[in-house]
C-alpha positions in Angstrom: -19.3 104.7 118.1 -22.3 107.6 119.0 -25.7 107.5 117.1 -24.4 111.0 115.5 -21.2 108.7 114.2 -23.9 105.8 113.0 -25.9 107.8 111.0 -23.0 109.9 109.4 -21.5 106.8 108.7 -24.8 105.6 106.9 -25.1 108.7 105.1 -21.6 108.5 103.7 -22.4 104.8 102.5 -25.8 106.1 100.6 -23.6 108.2 98.7 -21.1 106.1 98.1 -23.6 104.0 96.7 -25.0 106.6 94.5 -21.6 107.3 93.1 -21.3 103.4 92.4 -25.2 103.3 90.6 -23.9 106.5 88.4 -23.7 104.2 85.0 -27.0 102.2 85.3 -29.0 105.6 86.4 -27.4 107.9 83.6 -27.8 105.2 81.1 -31.6 104.6 81.8 -32.6 108.9 82.4 -29.7 109.7 79.1 -29.2 106.9 76.8 -32.3 104.8 76.7 -35.2 107.3 76.2 -33.2 108.7 73.2 -32.3 105.0 71.9 -36.1 104.3 71.9 -37.0 107.4 70.2 -34.7 107.4 67.5 -35.8 103.8 66.8 -39.2 104.9 66.8 -38.7 107.1 64.1 -40.1 106.6 60.8 -37.3 105.5 58.6 -37.8 108.5 56.5 -37.3 111.0 59.4 -34.1 108.8 60.1 -32.6 109.8 56.9 -32.9 113.0 57.8 -30.3 113.1 61.1 -28.4 109.8 59.6 -25.7 110.5 62.3 -27.7 110.7 65.6 -27.1 106.7 65.6 -23.3 107.4 66.3 -24.1 110.3 68.6 -26.0 107.7 70.5 -22.9 105.4 70.7 -20.6 108.1 71.7 -22.9 109.5 74.1 -23.2 105.5 75.7 -19.5 105.8 76.1 -19.0 108.5 77.0 -21.5 107.8 80.1 -19.8 104.7 80.7 -16.3 106.8 81.1 -17.7 108.8 83.8 -19.2 105.6 85.4 -15.6 104.2 85.3 -13.9 107.4 86.9 -17.0 107.6 89.7 -16.0 104.0 90.5 -12.5 104.8 91.2 -13.6 107.9 93.2 -15.8 105.5 95.1 -12.7 103.3 95.7 -10.8 105.4 97.0 -13.2 107.0 99.5 -14.2 103.8 100.6 -10.3 103.0 101.8 -10.0 106.7 103.3 -13.1 106.5 105.0 -13.2 102.3 106.3 -16.6 102.3 104.6 -17.4 99.3 102.9 -20.6 99.4 100.6 -22.6 97.1 98.7 -24.6 97.4 95.2 -27.8 96.7 96.2 -28.4 99.6 98.6 -31.8 101.7 96.9 -30.8 105.4 96.2 -32.9 108.2 95.3 -33.4 110.5 92.7 -32.0 113.7 94.9 -29.2 111.8 95.2 -28.3 110.4 91.7 -29.0 114.1 90.3 -26.5 115.4 92.8 -23.9 112.8 91.6 -24.6 113.6 88.0 -23.8 117.7 89.3 -20.4 116.4 90.5 -19.5 116.6 86.5 -20.5 120.1 85.9 -18.7 120.8 89.5 -16.0 119.8 88.5 -15.7 121.0 84.9 -16.2 124.6 86.9 -13.6 124.0 89.6 -10.7 122.1 88.1 -10.5 122.5 84.3 -8.6 124.8 82.0 -12.0 125.9 79.8 -13.7 127.1 83.3 -10.4 129.5 84.2 -11.8 132.8 83.0 -15.0 131.9 84.6 -13.2 131.3 87.9 -11.0 134.5 87.5 -14.2 136.9 87.4 -14.4 136.3 91.4 -10.5 135.5 91.8 -9.3 138.3 90.2 -11.5 140.6 92.7 -10.7 138.6 95.8 -7.0 137.7 95.4 -5.4 141.4 95.3 -7.6 141.9 98.8 -6.0 138.9 100.3 -2.9 139.8 99.2 -2.8 143.5 100.3 -4.3 142.0 103.6 -1.6 139.9 104.2 1.4 142.1 103.6 -0.3 144.4 106.0 -1.2 141.9 109.1 2.6 140.8 111.2 1.0 137.6 112.1 3.5 135.8 114.4 1.9 132.1 115.1 2.0 131.7 111.0 -0.2 132.6 107.9 -3.2 134.4 107.5 -6.0 131.4 108.3 -8.6 131.6 105.8 -12.2 129.9 106.1 -13.9 128.9 103.3 -17.6 127.5 103.6 -19.2 125.6 100.7 -15.8 124.9 99.7 -17.4 122.3 97.0 -14.7 119.9 95.6 -11.9 121.8 96.8 -10.8 124.4 94.5 -11.1 127.5 96.3 -8.9 126.4 99.3 -6.5 124.9 96.6 -6.2 128.4 95.6 -5.7 129.5 98.6 -3.2 127.4 99.8 -1.3 128.4 96.4 -1.2 131.7 97.8 0.4 130.7 100.8 -2.4 131.1 103.3 -3.9 128.3 105.8 -6.7 127.3 104.6 -10.1 125.2 105.8 -13.0 124.1 104.0 -16.4 123.7 105.0 -19.1 121.4 103.6 -22.0 120.1 104.4 -22.6 117.6 101.2 -22.0 114.4 101.0 -21.4 114.2 97.8 -19.3 117.1 97.5 -16.8 115.8 100.2 -16.5 112.3 98.6 -15.2 114.0 95.2 -13.2 116.8 97.1 -11.5 113.9 98.9 -10.5 112.2 95.7 -9.1 115.6 94.0 -7.3 117.0 97.0 -5.8 113.7 98.5 -5.4 111.1 95.3 -1.9 112.3 94.3 -3.4 113.7 91.1 -1.3 115.4 88.0 -2.3 118.1 85.3 -4.5 116.4 82.8 -4.5 113.0 84.7 -8.3 112.7 84.9 -10.8 113.0 81.9 -14.6 113.1 82.2 -17.5 114.1 80.0 -19.4 116.7 82.0 -21.6 118.3 79.3 -23.5 115.2 78.2 -26.4 115.6 80.8 -28.2 118.2 79.4 -29.6 118.3 75.6 -30.4 122.0 75.1 -29.2 124.8 73.8 -26.1 123.1 71.9 -25.0 124.9 68.9 -23.6 121.5 67.7 -22.8 118.1 69.5 -19.3 118.2 69.1 -19.1 120.4 72.5 -21.8 118.6 73.7 -19.5 115.4 73.6 -16.3 117.1 74.7 -14.0 115.1 77.0 -12.5 117.6 79.5 -8.8 117.0 81.3 -8.7 117.7 84.7 -6.9 119.3 87.1 -5.5 122.2 85.5 -2.6 122.3 87.6 -0.2 119.6 89.5 -2.2 119.1 92.6 0.7 116.4 94.1 3.3 118.7 93.6 1.9 121.7 94.6 -0.4 120.7 97.9 1.3 117.7 99.1 3.4 118.6 102.3 2.2 122.1 102.7 0.0 121.4 105.7 -1.9 124.1 105.1 -5.5 122.3 104.2 -8.5 121.2 106.0 -11.7 120.1 105.5 -14.5 120.1 108.2 -17.6 118.5 107.4 -21.0 119.9 108.4 -23.2 122.4 108.7 -21.1 125.9 108.5 -23.3 127.2 111.4 -23.1 124.3 113.0 -19.8 123.8 112.8 -18.5 127.4 113.6 -21.6 129.5 114.3 -22.3 131.5 118.3 -23.7 129.4 121.1 -26.7 131.5 121.3 -29.2 134.0 119.3 -29.6 130.7 117.1 -32.6 128.3 117.1 -31.7 124.4 117.2 -32.5 122.6 113.8 -31.4 120.0 111.8 -28.6 122.1 111.3 -27.6 123.5 114.4 -27.3 120.7 117.0 -27.6 122.3 120.6 -25.5 119.3 122.5 -21.8 119.8 124.9 -20.1 118.5 121.9 -20.7 121.1 119.3 -21.0 124.1 121.9 -17.5 123.2 123.1 -16.4 123.5 119.3 -18.3 126.7 118.1 -17.1 128.0 121.4 -13.1 126.8 120.4 -13.5 128.4 117.1 -14.6 132.0 118.3 -12.6 134.6 116.2 -10.2 131.9 115.3 -10.5 133.0 111.1 -8.6 136.3 109.7 -10.7 135.8 106.3 -13.8 134.1 105.6 -14.3 134.0 101.9 -17.9 133.0 100.7 -18.2 132.3 96.9 -21.5 131.0 95.5 -22.5 130.1 99.1 -24.5 132.6 100.7 -27.9 132.1 99.1 -27.4 128.4 100.1 -29.1 129.1 103.6 -32.7 128.9 104.4 -31.8 131.7 107.0 -29.2 133.9 106.1 -29.1 135.9 109.1 -27.7 132.4 110.8 -24.5 133.0 108.6 -24.1 136.5 109.5 -24.2 135.6 112.5 -21.6 132.8 112.0 -19.6 134.8 110.2 -19.2 137.5 112.9 -18.9 134.7 115.8 -15.7 132.9 113.6 -13.9 136.2 112.4 -11.4 137.9 114.5 -11.6 141.4 115.3 -10.1 143.4 112.1 -11.0 140.6 109.7 -12.3 139.9 106.5 -15.1 138.6 105.4 -15.1 138.3 101.2 -18.3 137.5 99.0 -18.7 136.9 95.7 -21.8 135.3 93.9 -25.7 135.8 93.3 -28.6 135.7 95.2 -30.6 132.5 93.9 -32.0 131.0 97.1 -32.0 127.4 97.2 -35.0 127.1 99.6 -37.3 130.0 97.7 -39.5 127.3 95.9 -38.8 124.2 98.3 -41.6 123.2 100.3 -39.8 121.4 103.0 -40.2 122.4 106.6 -37.9 122.0 109.9 -38.4 121.7 113.4 -36.7 124.4 115.2 -36.2 124.1 119.1 -34.4 125.4 122.2 -32.8 123.5 125.1 -33.2 124.9 128.5 -29.8 125.5 130.1 -30.6 124.9 133.6 -33.0 121.6 133.1 -31.6 120.5 129.9 -35.1 119.9 128.8 -35.6 120.9 125.0 -39.0 122.7 123.7 -39.8 122.1 119.8 -41.1 124.8 118.1 -44.0 124.7 115.6 -42.7 123.6 111.8 -41.1 126.3 110.1 -40.7 126.1 106.0 -37.5 126.6 104.8 -38.1 129.4 102.6 -39.3 133.1 103.8 -35.9 135.0 104.8 -34.5 135.5 101.0 -32.8 138.9 102.0 -31.5 141.8 99.2 -28.1 142.2 98.7 -28.5 146.1 100.4 -30.5 144.1 103.2 -27.7 141.9 103.7 -25.2 144.3 103.8 -27.5 146.8 106.3 -27.7 143.6 108.7 -23.8 143.3 108.3 -23.1 146.6 109.3 -25.6 146.3 112.3 -23.7 143.1 113.7 -20.1 145.5 114.0 -19.2 145.1 110.1 -17.7 147.6 108.0 -18.4 148.1 104.1 -14.7 148.4 102.4 -15.4 147.5 99.0 -18.6 146.8 97.0 -19.1 146.1 93.2 -22.4 144.8 92.1 -24.3 143.6 88.6 -21.1 141.4 88.1 -22.3 138.7 85.5 -20.6 135.6 86.0 -21.3 132.0 84.9 -20.9 128.5 87.2 -19.7 125.7 85.5 -21.2 127.4 82.0 -20.1 124.9 78.7 -18.2 126.7 76.1 -20.4 127.5 72.9 -24.1 126.9 74.8 -26.5 129.2 73.4 -28.1 129.5 77.2 -28.3 132.2 79.9 -25.3 134.7 80.0 -24.8 133.9 83.6 -25.6 135.0 87.2 -26.1 138.7 88.3 -23.3 138.6 90.9 -22.5 141.2 93.9 -19.2 141.4 95.0 -18.0 142.8 98.9 -15.2 143.2 101.5 -16.5 144.0 104.8 -13.9 144.3 108.1 -15.1 143.0 111.4 -14.6 145.9 113.5 -13.3 145.9 117.0 -15.3 146.4 119.5 
């Protein structure tokens, strides 16, 4: 087993441990402080909101229900990956918050209630894909679609349901564990239930919606996806797995070694379509993403994008060490520490840079308002301001 495999196994084990610790963490973060606050109220104040005690009981039950669901997910992942874990590992708050976010992600991707929200992007993407598929004559099978940042797997499921070979790519082990379960555990329509809204207490009109139980998935995954052989998920950084072998500095998300260089060479011009859905703003350098899309797409292939520009690294103080490897001596030269933030391009700048990389803009739509896992009847923000575009990689 290589050092890479060891670190990967350790990382997955830590994530599975975080999944198992959800119950204790959620009770401590979301239930116990509110119980203490309720008990500390003056008796006359408690009489003004007598229902709050029952709410706390229901909140506790919902947390325990979610914890039971995650234990099932963890058991499945341990069996699939062969990574047994104990209960004693220390997990940090960041990892636990990622686990908590899985519930809103599952609601966004797999609930019938969120279908209207998903359709904001799908109703724009699918006609493009269907038209492209009808005009492309392929002797080697269906369209090959790559979906980086695939989350818990819904977008590739939608692509498979259209008859396309779909590869998802995901960097987050938290997402990978959940996508593995959703796509491979044989779930039928409505076979699972979660409480996705209990982790936030702001903007609610009423308690009933906050405590709403949601049934997932919204279609029979087992019946529709099993046996199709049209789906796979690659694990790792989008740039590392699919980028070019030049013009990108080595970093924590782009490894310069023989194994990865061979992998990147093999995927060159291998995809007919790249679909980026709520994804491009996850990069600390979006130019890396543009070069990667150019590398993995075949000439004549399409890049379909939908989403906002809420750059994930914009307010972070983290740094990364970039490096280069001398191709003759193999010696590594480290550059100074580089901020993760700093290259937050606008929509217009992204499109301009893409045209310089031989992309042709075919279609563009701006100022599309879309939520992302927004609960029903919550009096919060209306959503993100998104852009949609379709670009074609020109033949050289």
